[in-house]
One Martini backbone bead per residue (centre of mass of N, CA, C, O) as a GRO file, in nm:
protein
  436
    1MET     BB    1  -3.861  12.133  -4.241
    2LYS     BB    2  -3.954  12.207  -4.524
    3ASN     BB    3  -3.702  12.096  -4.673
    4TYR     BB    4  -3.732  11.805  -4.568
    5LEU     BB    5  -4.012  11.744  -4.690
    6ALA     BB    6  -3.935  11.802  -4.984
    7HIS     BB    7  -3.724  11.579  -5.001
    8ARG     BB    8  -3.908  11.338  -4.938
    9ILE     BB    9  -4.104  11.380  -5.172
   10LEU     BB   10  -3.894  11.351  -5.396
   11VAL     BB   11  -3.802  11.063  -5.329
   12LEU     BB   12  -4.082  10.924  -5.348
   13SER     BB   13  -4.137  11.004  -5.640
   14CYS     BB   14  -3.899  10.852  -5.764
   15LEU     BB   15  -3.980  10.571  -5.663
   16LEU     BB   16  -4.256  10.560  -5.808
   17VAL     BB   17  -4.144  10.582  -6.092
   18LEU     BB   18  -3.963  10.329  -6.084
   19LEU     BB   19  -4.186  10.127  -6.012
   20SER     BB   20  -4.367  10.184  -6.256
   21ASN     BB   21  -4.161  10.110  -6.473
   22ALA     BB   22  -4.115   9.818  -6.378
   23LEU     BB   23  -4.403   9.716  -6.406
   24PHE     BB   24  -4.443   9.806  -6.721
   25SER     BB   25  -4.154   9.649  -6.813
   26GLN     BB   26  -4.236   9.377  -6.791
   27ASP     BB   27  -4.204   9.071  -6.924
   28SER     BB   28  -4.471   8.915  -7.125
   29ARG     BB   29  -4.328   8.684  -7.222
   30GLU     BB   30  -4.286   8.364  -7.296
   31ASN     BB   31  -4.136   8.069  -7.192
   32ALA     BB   32  -3.999   7.834  -7.389
   33ALA     BB   33  -3.889   7.610  -7.200
   34LYS     BB   34  -4.152   7.576  -7.036
   35LEU     BB   35  -4.338   7.502  -7.267
   36ILE     BB   36  -4.182   7.250  -7.358
   37GLU     BB   37  -4.184   7.097  -7.093
   38HIS     BB   38  -4.491   7.080  -7.061
   39SER     BB   39  -4.545   6.934  -7.330
   40ILE     BB   40  -4.379   6.680  -7.276
   41ASN     BB   41  -4.531   6.595  -7.008
   42GLU     BB   42  -4.840   6.614  -7.141
   43GLN     BB   43  -4.798   6.543  -7.484
   44GLY     BB   44  -4.513   6.528  -7.599
   45ILE     BB   45  -4.287   6.556  -7.853
   46SER     BB   46  -4.460   6.647  -8.096
   47GLU     BB   47  -4.592   6.894  -7.961
   48ALA     BB   48  -4.326   7.029  -7.880
   49GLN     BB   49  -4.237   7.071  -8.174
   50ASN     BB   50  -4.468   7.256  -8.257
   51ILE     BB   51  -4.410   7.479  -8.051
   52PHE     BB   52  -4.124   7.539  -8.146
   53GLU     BB   53  -4.198   7.631  -8.434
   54LYS     BB   54  -4.371   7.867  -8.336
   55ILE     BB   55  -4.146   8.017  -8.191
   56LEU     BB   56  -3.956   8.051  -8.444
   57SER     BB   57  -4.163   8.227  -8.617
   58ASP     BB   58  -4.173   8.425  -8.331
   59THR     BB   59  -3.941   8.531  -8.107
   60SER     BB   60  -4.068   8.803  -7.991
   61GLN     BB   61  -4.290   8.628  -7.806
   62TYR     BB   62  -4.024   8.506  -7.666
   63ILE     BB   63  -3.819   8.337  -7.432
   64LEU     BB   64  -3.507   8.245  -7.589
   65LEU     BB   65  -3.268   8.023  -7.439
   66GLU     BB   66  -2.998   7.831  -7.454
   67SER     BB   67  -2.950   7.763  -7.149
   68GLU     BB   68  -3.242   7.655  -7.090
   69LEU     BB   69  -3.240   7.419  -7.292
   70ASN     BB   70  -2.994   7.279  -7.176
   71VAL     BB   71  -3.104   7.226  -6.895
   72LEU     BB   72  -3.347   7.060  -6.987
   73GLY     BB   73  -3.194   6.831  -7.126
   74TYR     BB   74  -3.038   6.733  -6.867
   75GLU     BB   75  -3.289   6.681  -6.695
   76LEU     BB   76  -3.409   6.461  -6.874
   77ALA     BB   77  -3.165   6.276  -6.853
   78ARG     BB   78  -3.182   6.237  -6.545
   79GLN     BB   79  -3.481   6.103  -6.594
   80ARG     BB   80  -3.443   5.907  -6.852
   81LYS     BB   81  -3.534   6.107  -7.102
   82LEU     BB   82  -3.374   6.065  -7.387
   83ASP     BB   83  -3.551   6.146  -7.627
   84GLU     BB   84  -3.626   6.423  -7.512
   85ALA     BB   85  -3.342   6.535  -7.486
   86ILE     BB   86  -3.264   6.519  -7.784
   87ALA     BB   87  -3.488   6.704  -7.886
   88VAL     BB   88  -3.393   6.959  -7.732
   89PHE     BB   89  -3.104   6.974  -7.848
   90LYS     BB   90  -3.205   7.008  -8.140
   91MET     BB   91  -3.350   7.272  -8.094
   92ASN     BB   92  -3.096   7.430  -8.011
   93VAL     BB   93  -2.953   7.402  -8.281
   94LYS     BB   94  -3.173   7.547  -8.451
   95ALA     BB   95  -3.175   7.817  -8.279
   96PHE     BB   96  -2.827   7.793  -8.239
   97PRO     BB   97  -2.606   7.742  -8.496
   98ALA     BB   98  -2.348   7.927  -8.375
   99SER     BB   99  -2.317   7.725  -8.137
  100TRP     BB  100  -2.091   7.507  -7.989
  101ASN     BB  101  -2.253   7.398  -7.737
  102VAL     BB  102  -2.499   7.253  -7.871
  103TYR     BB  103  -2.327   7.032  -8.011
  104ASP     BB  104  -2.195   6.921  -7.758
  105SER     BB  105  -2.455   6.827  -7.610
  106LEU     BB  106  -2.565   6.646  -7.832
  107GLY     BB  107  -2.318   6.463  -7.850
  108GLU     BB  108  -2.337   6.348  -7.567
  109MET     BB  109  -2.618   6.216  -7.591
  110LEU     BB  110  -2.554   6.035  -7.837
  111GLY     BB  111  -2.325   5.882  -7.700
  112TRP     BB  112  -2.489   5.764  -7.459
  113THR     BB  113  -2.699   5.614  -7.679
  114GLY     BB  114  -2.496   5.502  -7.932
  115ASP     BB  115  -2.468   5.744  -8.156
  116SER     BB  116  -2.172   5.785  -8.288
  117GLU     BB  117  -2.197   5.922  -8.564
  118SER     BB  118  -2.360   6.174  -8.467
  119ALA     BB  119  -2.166   6.260  -8.246
  120ILE     BB  120  -1.927   6.323  -8.426
  121GLU     BB  121  -2.059   6.547  -8.594
  122ASN     BB  122  -2.108   6.740  -8.348
  123PHE     BB  123  -1.819   6.764  -8.240
  124GLU     BB  124  -1.694   6.870  -8.504
  125LYS     BB  125  -1.868   7.125  -8.516
  126SER     BB  126  -1.777   7.242  -8.246
  127LEU     BB  127  -1.473   7.260  -8.330
  128GLU     BB  128  -1.514   7.451  -8.567
  129LEU     BB  129  -1.622   7.684  -8.370
  130ASN     BB  130  -1.422   7.548  -8.124
  131PRO     BB  131  -1.097   7.442  -8.103
  132GLN     BB  132  -1.096   7.455  -7.760
  133ASN     BB  133  -1.281   7.206  -7.713
  134GLU     BB  134  -1.216   6.963  -7.480
  135ASN     BB  135  -1.474   6.793  -7.465
  136ALA     BB  136  -1.479   6.706  -7.761
  137LYS     BB  137  -1.205   6.570  -7.767
  138LYS     BB  138  -1.263   6.360  -7.547
  139ASN     BB  139  -1.512   6.227  -7.681
  140LEU     BB  140  -1.373   6.141  -7.942
  141ASP     BB  141  -1.170   5.959  -7.806
  142GLN     BB  142  -1.383   5.763  -7.689
  143ILE     BB  143  -1.524   5.677  -7.948
  144TYR     BB  144  -1.275   5.579  -8.107
  145GLY     BB  145  -1.190   5.383  -7.882
  146ASN     BB  146  -1.442   5.201  -7.892
  147ILE     BB  147  -1.405   5.113  -8.181
  148SER     BB  148  -1.125   4.987  -8.139
  149ASP     BB  149  -1.204   4.775  -7.928
  150HIS     BB  150  -1.398   4.614  -8.113
  151GLU     BB  151  -1.190   4.554  -8.345
  152ASN     BB  152  -0.959   4.421  -8.119
  153GLU     BB  153  -1.094   4.200  -8.011
  154THR     BB  154  -1.135   3.897  -7.954
  155LYS     BB  155  -1.226   3.586  -8.146
  156SER     BB  156  -1.272   3.413  -7.901
  157GLU     BB  157  -1.457   3.162  -7.801
  158PHE     BB  158  -1.606   2.953  -7.622
  159GLN     BB  159  -1.474   2.632  -7.479
  160PHE     BB  160  -1.678   2.623  -7.230
  161ALA     BB  161  -1.877   2.547  -6.994
  162HIS     BB  162  -2.021   2.652  -6.730
  163GLY     BB  163  -1.824   2.508  -6.471
  164ALA     BB  164  -1.640   2.342  -6.617
  165SER     BB  165  -1.389   2.135  -6.672
  166THR     BB  166  -1.057   2.197  -6.811
  167GLY     BB  167  -0.780   2.049  -6.696
  168LEU     BB  168  -0.628   2.279  -6.573
  169MET     BB  169  -0.312   2.259  -6.357
  170GLU     BB  170  -0.221   2.564  -6.361
  171ALA     BB  171  -0.120   2.853  -6.322
  172TYR     BB  172  -0.295   3.076  -6.493
  173PHE     BB  173  -0.423   2.849  -6.682
  174GLY     BB  174  -0.137   2.786  -6.830
  175GLU     BB  175  -0.018   3.047  -6.899
  176GLU     BB  176   0.214   3.230  -7.050
  177PRO     BB  177   0.408   3.448  -6.934
  178PRO     BB  178   0.483   3.771  -6.938
  179GLY     BB  179   0.645   4.049  -7.011
  180LEU     BB  180   0.675   4.377  -7.136
  181THR     BB  181   0.453   4.247  -7.312
  182PRO     BB  182   0.142   4.234  -7.353
  183LYS     BB  183  -0.122   3.989  -7.283
  184LEU     BB  184  -0.360   3.785  -7.345
  185PHE     BB  185  -0.602   3.641  -7.126
  186ALA     BB  186  -0.740   3.354  -7.171
  187PRO     BB  187  -0.855   3.271  -7.444
  188GLY     BB  188  -1.189   3.137  -7.436
  189LEU     BB  189  -1.227   3.182  -7.108
  190ILE     BB  190  -1.196   3.489  -7.022
  191SER     BB  191  -1.140   3.598  -7.306
  192THR     BB  192  -1.418   3.708  -7.514
  193HIS     BB  193  -1.628   3.725  -7.762
  194GLY     BB  194  -1.874   3.980  -7.712
  195HIS     BB  195  -1.731   4.064  -7.440
  196PHE     BB  196  -1.694   4.239  -7.124
  197GLU     BB  197  -1.379   4.236  -6.960
  198PHE     BB  198  -1.318   4.311  -6.603
  199ALA     BB  199  -1.193   4.324  -6.313
  200CYS     BB  200  -0.956   4.149  -6.133
  201THR     BB  201  -0.905   3.859  -5.895
  202PHE     BB  202  -0.703   3.697  -5.657
  203SER     BB  203  -0.623   3.478  -5.450
  204PRO     BB  204  -0.346   3.425  -5.259
  205ASP     BB  205  -0.325   3.111  -5.376
  206GLY     BB  206  -0.442   3.121  -5.688
  207LYS     BB  207  -0.751   2.949  -5.679
  208GLU     BB  208  -0.905   3.224  -5.730
  209PHE     BB  209  -1.118   3.383  -5.988
  210TYR     BB  210  -1.223   3.718  -6.043
  211PHE     BB  211  -1.471   3.878  -6.264
  212THR     BB  212  -1.598   4.086  -6.516
  213ARG     BB  213  -1.912   4.052  -6.706
  214ARG     BB  214  -2.048   4.163  -7.024
  215ALA     BB  215  -2.277   4.043  -7.258
  216ASP     BB  216  -2.364   4.340  -7.334
  217GLU     BB  217  -2.349   4.666  -7.399
  218ARG     BB  218  -2.623   4.734  -7.186
  219GLY     BB  219  -2.587   4.539  -6.966
  220ASN     BB  220  -2.520   4.342  -6.714
  221ASN     BB  221  -2.321   4.292  -6.456
  222VAL     BB  222  -2.098   4.019  -6.367
  223ILE     BB  223  -1.961   3.785  -6.147
  224MET     BB  224  -1.693   3.578  -6.196
  225VAL     BB  225  -1.582   3.225  -6.144
  226SER     BB  226  -1.274   3.048  -6.074
  227THR     BB  227  -1.157   2.710  -5.984
  228TRP     BB  228  -0.897   2.524  -5.829
  229LYS     BB  229  -0.906   2.191  -5.853
  230GLU     BB  230  -0.825   1.864  -5.866
  231ASP     BB  231  -0.920   1.875  -6.194
  232GLY     BB  232  -0.900   2.181  -6.208
  233TRP     BB  233  -1.017   2.428  -6.374
  234THR     BB  234  -1.286   2.620  -6.394
  235ALA     BB  235  -1.514   2.755  -6.562
  236PRO     BB  236  -1.676   3.025  -6.582
  237ASP     BB  237  -1.906   3.152  -6.333
  238THR     BB  238  -2.150   3.267  -6.160
  239ALA     BB  239  -2.157   3.407  -5.879
  240GLU     BB  240  -2.363   3.358  -5.620
  241PHE     BB  241  -2.375   3.676  -5.530
  242SER     BB  242  -2.439   3.744  -5.868
  243LYS     BB  243  -2.720   3.633  -5.988
  244TYR     BB  244  -2.870   3.930  -6.030
  245GLY     BB  245  -2.673   4.132  -6.088
  246GLY     BB  246  -2.494   4.447  -6.091
  247ASP     BB  247  -2.198   4.346  -6.058
  248HIS     BB  248  -1.856   4.462  -5.971
  249GLU     BB  249  -1.532   4.488  -5.903
  250PRO     BB  250  -1.344   4.282  -5.766
  251HIS     BB  251  -1.178   4.234  -5.428
  252ILE     BB  252  -0.908   4.084  -5.269
  253SER     BB  253  -0.753   4.073  -4.999
  254PRO     BB  254  -0.433   4.000  -4.901
  255ASP     BB  255  -0.555   3.782  -4.674
  256GLY     BB  256  -0.846   3.666  -4.794
  257LYS     BB  257  -1.098   3.775  -4.595
  258LYS     BB  258  -1.195   3.974  -4.834
  259LEU     BB  259  -1.474   4.090  -5.046
  260TYR     BB  260  -1.504   4.334  -5.288
  261PHE     BB  261  -1.785   4.528  -5.435
  262GLY     BB  262  -1.988   4.657  -5.680
  263THR     BB  263  -2.327   4.795  -5.613
  264THR     BB  264  -2.695   4.778  -5.638
  265ARG     BB  265  -2.850   4.823  -5.323
  266VAL     BB  266  -3.014   4.770  -5.020
  267LYS     BB  267  -2.974   4.927  -4.745
  268SER     BB  268  -2.976   4.942  -4.428
  269GLY     BB  269  -3.268   5.143  -4.363
  270GLU     BB  270  -3.363   5.134  -4.659
  271ASP     BB  271  -3.581   5.142  -4.960
  272SER     BB  272  -3.363   5.203  -5.179
  273PRO     BB  273  -3.140   5.172  -5.414
  274SER     BB  274  -2.772   5.189  -5.406
  275TYR     BB  275  -2.454   5.281  -5.452
  276GLY     BB  276  -2.167   5.062  -5.363
  277ILE     BB  277  -1.964   4.905  -5.123
  278TRP     BB  278  -1.929   4.562  -5.078
  279GLY     BB  279  -1.894   4.290  -4.831
  280MET     BB  280  -1.700   3.990  -4.746
  281ASN     BB  281  -1.645   3.704  -4.553
  282LYS     BB  282  -1.423   3.450  -4.476
  283SER     BB  283  -1.480   3.100  -4.456
  284GLU     BB  284  -1.499   2.758  -4.449
  285THR     BB  285  -1.784   2.789  -4.634
  286GLY     BB  286  -1.717   3.086  -4.732
  287TRP     BB  287  -1.908   3.346  -4.810
  288SER     BB  288  -2.070   3.588  -4.691
  289LYS     BB  289  -2.296   3.811  -4.659
  290PRO     BB  290  -2.357   4.095  -4.799
  291VAL     BB  291  -2.233   4.427  -4.709
  292PHE     BB  292  -2.219   4.736  -4.641
  293THR     BB  293  -1.914   4.950  -4.642
  294ALA     BB  294  -1.891   5.188  -4.879
  295ASP     BB  295  -1.835   5.465  -5.037
  296GLY     BB  296  -1.788   5.410  -5.383
  297MET     BB  297  -1.522   5.292  -5.616
  298TYR     BB  298  -1.308   5.063  -5.635
  299ALA     BB  299  -1.163   4.853  -5.433
  300SER     BB  300  -0.854   4.864  -5.227
  301ALA     BB  301  -0.631   4.681  -5.023
  302THR     BB  302  -0.447   4.661  -4.737
  303LEU     BB  303  -0.273   4.516  -4.481
  304ASP     BB  304  -0.452   4.698  -4.258
  305GLY     BB  305  -0.756   4.741  -4.413
  306SER     BB  306  -0.746   4.954  -4.592
  307ILE     BB  307  -0.898   5.175  -4.843
  308TYR     BB  308  -0.920   5.236  -5.192
  309VAL     BB  309  -1.109   5.485  -5.375
  310THR     BB  310  -1.364   5.618  -5.563
  311ASP     BB  311  -1.502   5.937  -5.562
  312ILE     BB  312  -1.874   5.955  -5.624
  313SER     BB  313  -2.014   6.116  -5.343
  314GLY     BB  314  -1.870   6.388  -5.229
  315GLN     BB  315  -1.651   6.365  -4.993
  316THR     BB  316  -1.483   6.531  -5.188
  317GLU     BB  317  -1.324   6.620  -5.502
  318GLY     BB  318  -1.261   6.357  -5.586
  319GLY     BB  319  -1.131   6.072  -5.683
  320ILE     BB  320  -0.878   5.949  -5.484
  321ILE     BB  321  -0.919   5.762  -5.179
  322LYS     BB  322  -0.871   5.718  -4.824
  323LEU     BB  323  -0.967   5.447  -4.593
  324SER     BB  324  -0.905   5.417  -4.278
  325ARG     BB  325  -0.878   5.193  -4.039
  326LYS     BB  326  -1.105   5.095  -3.784
  327VAL     BB  327  -1.275   4.921  -3.562
  328ASP     BB  328  -1.582   5.037  -3.688
  329GLY     BB  329  -1.421   5.101  -3.973
  330PHE     BB  330  -1.381   5.430  -4.101
  331GLN     BB  331  -1.234   5.700  -4.171
  332GLU     BB  332  -1.188   5.980  -4.298
  333PRO     BB  333  -1.133   6.095  -4.595
  334VAL     BB  334  -0.838   6.094  -4.815
  335ARG     BB  335  -0.694   6.284  -5.048
  336LEU     BB  336  -0.487   6.247  -5.301
  337GLY     BB  337  -0.189   6.349  -5.414
  338GLY     BB  338  -0.010   6.467  -5.649
  339GLY     BB  339  -0.056   6.270  -5.951
  340VAL     BB  340  -0.332   6.127  -5.895
  341ASN     BB  341  -0.530   6.416  -5.902
  342SER     BB  342  -0.310   6.532  -6.117
  343PRO     BB  343  -0.478   6.712  -6.348
  344GLU     BB  344  -0.652   6.451  -6.308
  345ASN     BB  345  -0.858   6.236  -6.195
  346GLY     BB  346  -0.843   5.945  -6.050
  347ILE     BB  347  -0.918   5.593  -6.112
  348HIS     BB  348  -0.916   5.284  -6.022
  349PRO     BB  349  -0.759   5.172  -5.764
  350PHE     BB  350  -0.434   5.016  -5.698
  351ILE     BB  351  -0.295   4.904  -5.406
  352ALA     BB  352  -0.034   4.831  -5.259
  353PRO     BB  353  -0.015   4.659  -4.974
  354ASP     BB  354   0.235   4.868  -4.874
  355GLU     BB  355   0.192   5.154  -5.028
  356SER     BB  356   0.426   5.219  -5.252
  357PHE     BB  357   0.196   5.196  -5.479
  358ILE     BB  358  -0.012   5.312  -5.764
  359LEU     BB  359  -0.284   5.220  -5.962
  360PHE     BB  360  -0.437   5.387  -6.250
  361ASP     BB  361  -0.697   5.576  -6.420
  362CYS     BB  362  -0.708   5.812  -6.706
  363HIS     BB  363  -0.766   6.125  -6.871
  364ARG     BB  364  -0.492   6.262  -7.058
  365LYS     BB  365  -0.283   6.449  -7.260
  366ASP     BB  366  -0.049   6.208  -7.240
  367GLY     BB  367  -0.212   6.016  -7.388
  368PHE     BB  368  -0.350   5.753  -7.630
  369GLY     BB  369  -0.645   5.762  -7.576
  370GLY     BB  370  -0.951   5.746  -7.502
  371GLU     BB  371  -1.073   5.712  -7.171
  372GLY     BB  372  -0.794   5.557  -7.078
  373ASP     BB  373  -0.504   5.513  -6.870
  374ILE     BB  374  -0.222   5.376  -6.727
  375TYR     BB  375  -0.094   5.445  -6.399
  376VAL     BB  376   0.187   5.553  -6.187
  377ALA     BB  377   0.258   5.585  -5.830
  378PHE     BB  378   0.473   5.705  -5.565
  379ARG     BB  379   0.583   5.677  -5.249
  380ASN     BB  380   0.737   5.867  -5.026
  381GLU     BB  381   0.910   5.936  -4.732
  382VAL     BB  382   0.656   6.148  -4.644
  383GLU     BB  383   0.379   6.016  -4.735
  384SER     BB  384   0.366   6.104  -5.035
  385TRP     BB  385   0.281   6.183  -5.365
  386GLY     BB  386   0.391   6.163  -5.668
  387ASP     BB  387   0.423   6.132  -5.970
  388ALA     BB  388   0.271   6.042  -6.272
  389TYR     BB  389   0.288   5.748  -6.495
  390ASN     BB  390   0.279   5.645  -6.801
  391LEU     BB  391   0.307   5.310  -6.928
  392GLY     BB  392   0.259   5.331  -7.228
  393ALA     BB  393   0.227   5.188  -7.553
  394GLU     BB  394   0.221   4.889  -7.465
  395VAL     BB  395  -0.031   4.926  -7.272
  396ASN     BB  396  -0.138   5.161  -7.432
  397GLY     BB  397  -0.408   5.315  -7.633
  398PRO     BB  398  -0.692   5.416  -7.820
  399GLY     BB  399  -0.840   5.305  -7.592
  400ILE     BB  400  -0.943   5.142  -7.303
  401GLU     BB  401  -0.762   5.157  -6.994
  402PHE     BB  402  -0.840   4.953  -6.700
  403CYS     BB  403  -0.846   4.806  -6.404
  404ALA     BB  404  -0.606   4.753  -6.220
  405SER     BB  405  -0.391   4.475  -6.107
  406LEU     BB  406  -0.236   4.250  -5.871
  407SER     BB  407  -0.077   3.988  -5.811
  408PRO     BB  408  -0.005   3.815  -5.525
  409ASP     BB  409   0.314   3.789  -5.619
  410GLY     BB  410   0.378   4.070  -5.791
  411LYS     BB  411   0.441   3.995  -6.112
  412TYR     BB  412   0.147   4.105  -6.217
  413ILE     BB  413  -0.046   4.294  -6.446
  414PHE     BB  414  -0.385   4.367  -6.461
  415TYR     BB  415  -0.604   4.451  -6.745
  416THR     BB  416  -0.797   4.651  -6.966
  417LYS     BB  417  -0.822   4.566  -7.325
  418ASN     BB  418  -1.031   4.547  -7.577
  419ARG     BB  419  -1.248   4.408  -7.370
  420ASP     BB  420  -1.006   4.268  -7.225
  421ILE     BB  421  -0.771   4.066  -7.062
  422PHE     BB  422  -0.457   4.164  -6.942
  423TRP     BB  423  -0.093   4.102  -6.917
  424VAL     BB  424   0.203   4.205  -6.718
  425SER     BB  425   0.489   4.280  -6.608
  426SER     BB  426   0.585   4.457  -6.319
  427GLU     BB  427   0.860   4.563  -6.437
  428ILE     BB  428   0.739   4.812  -6.595
  429ILE     BB  429   0.762   5.016  -6.333
  430GLU     BB  430   1.069   5.049  -6.251
  431PRO     BB  431   1.170   5.301  -6.415
  432PHE     BB  432   0.975   5.495  -6.248
  433ARG     BB  433   1.089   5.460  -5.963
  434LYS     BB  434   1.360   5.621  -6.032
  435LEU     BB  435   1.194   5.908  -6.072
  436LYS     BB  436   1.071   5.986  -5.779
   0.00000   0.00000   0.00000
């Protein structure tokens, strides 16, 4: 018993010593990131900068961690406090000038806010410190691609007033159809200088044409519509359901009975707006009132009413998913396999009505630069997806190519290139079909 008590006393004594050491060795220094965050929220950027300079003058008095400043910068960006976020990322660069990651983060934020020149400088510095930084390479691709898109967009200005009759009496606005070389679609009417046009769809009879137009660099998207009437096509005008803006990427189902589009609106039973896919039904008097249809981005419908979308809400691992139709909505999402979501997730899917192939875009190492290229993948006999194939240098280039769709007759692929809408013969995918 005596030996047992002595052992217990010894153990307790050791524990007390360890606890005492822990208590007295606790770091009493102030946390730099928290001080800066508090100052930004309470006093503004200037005072936060003063506090940061004080911290740098004697770092031994503070806990100053690169990772914590980086987290703070992204949190401020999430709160849409973009100037504050840039200021914090610049502090991180000054505090840790030998870190490739601080330049990478600052470059991202500068790119998001449109300061391309400064973003390029920071990404190039990051690559100088870490030549393997794939994020910097991808972002530089996107920035240089965006510059290329602006330089190469059409110079054609509007030729008609919104909604005016054009007198054009032929399919596809009387444009000469393309072959295997892509052509700019309807310059001066659909594709116009100084505007970003993308994501288009025709009604099955070819007499309604919807597409997205953004009037300025960071402005609202609106959905435009042209209609082939007795006296010809009307010039594009804002669709009635898109008068308030913020809508984009329309898609008419193969049977012409539904129109899907992406938008930020208030869903039934909710108080604040959120992004999703909304849909309308076609009747003899036009389109019904839009209603929320599904989570996701860029819907494309099949003959049986199922839709393929980009998963942006965490339903799966991201990428392109299928929502199979059921009586009262859609079944649980299924993420596509094969080359559709590998090695990088595909986005903006257009599914062939019979589901025999899918067009999509993404940024991959075999691409031609920019933010994305157009790819095609084919369904095989066991209903799984095969490899994805880049449509090549004729279709893709140094800028962003995205939002592909197929004409109702299946003859042409429409997509966006150089901030304009292009089209090309769908025969361009046939050599790849033989490879599946």
